[in-house]
C-alpha positions in Angstrom: 110.7 232.1 82.7 108.5 229.9 84.9 109.8 226.8 83.2 113.4 227.8 83.9 112.6 228.3 87.6 110.9 224.9 87.8 113.8 223.3 86.0 116.2 224.9 88.4 114.2 223.7 91.4 114.1 220.1 90.1 117.9 219.8 89.6 119.8 218.2 92.4 122.1 220.5 94.4 125.6 221.0 93.1 128.1 219.0 95.0 130.2 220.9 97.5 133.9 220.6 96.5 136.1 218.9 99.2 139.1 221.0 100.0 141.9 219.1 101.8 143.3 220.8 104.9 146.5 222.7 104.4 149.7 220.8 104.9 151.5 222.2 107.9 155.2 222.2 107.4 157.7 221.9 110.2 159.2 225.1 111.5 162.2 226.0 109.5 165.4 225.7 111.4 167.0 229.0 112.3 170.7 228.3 113.1 171.6 231.9 113.7 168.8 232.2 116.3 169.7 228.9 117.9 173.4 230.0 118.3 172.4 233.4 119.8 170.0 231.6 122.2 172.7 229.2 123.3 175.2 232.1 123.7 172.7 234.0 125.9 172.0 231.0 128.2 170.1 232.2 131.2 171.5 235.7 131.2 168.4 238.0 131.3 170.2 241.0 129.8 171.5 238.9 126.9 168.1 237.3 126.4 166.4 240.7 126.2 169.0 241.8 123.6 168.1 238.6 121.7 164.4 239.3 121.9 165.0 242.8 120.4 167.2 241.3 117.7 164.4 238.9 116.8 161.9 241.8 116.6 164.2 243.8 114.4 164.8 240.8 112.1 161.2 239.8 111.5 161.3 236.9 114.0 158.4 238.0 116.1 157.3 234.6 117.2 160.8 233.8 118.4 160.9 237.1 120.2 157.8 236.1 122.2 159.5 232.8 123.0 162.5 234.6 124.3 160.4 237.1 126.4 158.6 234.1 127.9 161.9 232.6 128.9 162.9 235.8 130.5 159.6 235.9 132.5 160.3 232.3 133.7 163.8 233.5 134.9 162.7 236.9 136.2 158.9 237.0 136.7 158.8 240.8 137.4 161.0 241.8 134.5 159.2 244.8 133.1 160.8 244.8 129.6 159.8 241.1 129.0 156.3 241.6 130.4 155.8 244.6 128.1 157.2 242.7 125.2 154.5 240.1 125.8 151.9 242.9 126.1 151.2 242.1 129.7 149.5 244.7 131.9 150.7 245.9 135.4 148.0 246.9 137.8 147.9 247.0 141.6 151.4 245.4 141.7 150.3 242.4 139.7 151.0 241.4 136.1 148.0 240.3 133.9 148.6 238.4 130.6 145.6 239.9 128.9 143.4 243.0 129.1 140.4 240.6 129.6 142.2 239.2 132.7 142.9 242.7 134.0 139.3 243.8 133.4 137.9 240.8 135.3 140.2 241.6 138.2 139.1 245.2 138.2 135.4 244.2 138.1 136.0 241.8 141.1 137.8 244.6 142.9 134.9 247.0 142.3 132.5 244.4 143.7 134.6 243.9 146.8 134.7 247.6 147.5 130.9 247.8 147.2 130.4 245.1 149.9 
């Protein structure tokens, strides 16, 4: 038993296999989405319909992109903000709960002063 342990300790470590990084493929073209986006143009209502269509058809990343476009066109659009999971507090939109929490902590500190 001891000789096996000594033998194991005297062997060089096993080489670590080198695994190549995954090959990233270009995003697949989505002609149906592209056509719908072109048809919607800058019409907020049509863009919101497109975002919902994307969600219903397992195109969630595209849905987020459309909601972002709506926010660019109409910064206070509640449907787009909620689609992006933004939080409304004190009349302001926060893109993350962490951002909202920081604001609320700062607010509490200001009230204590």
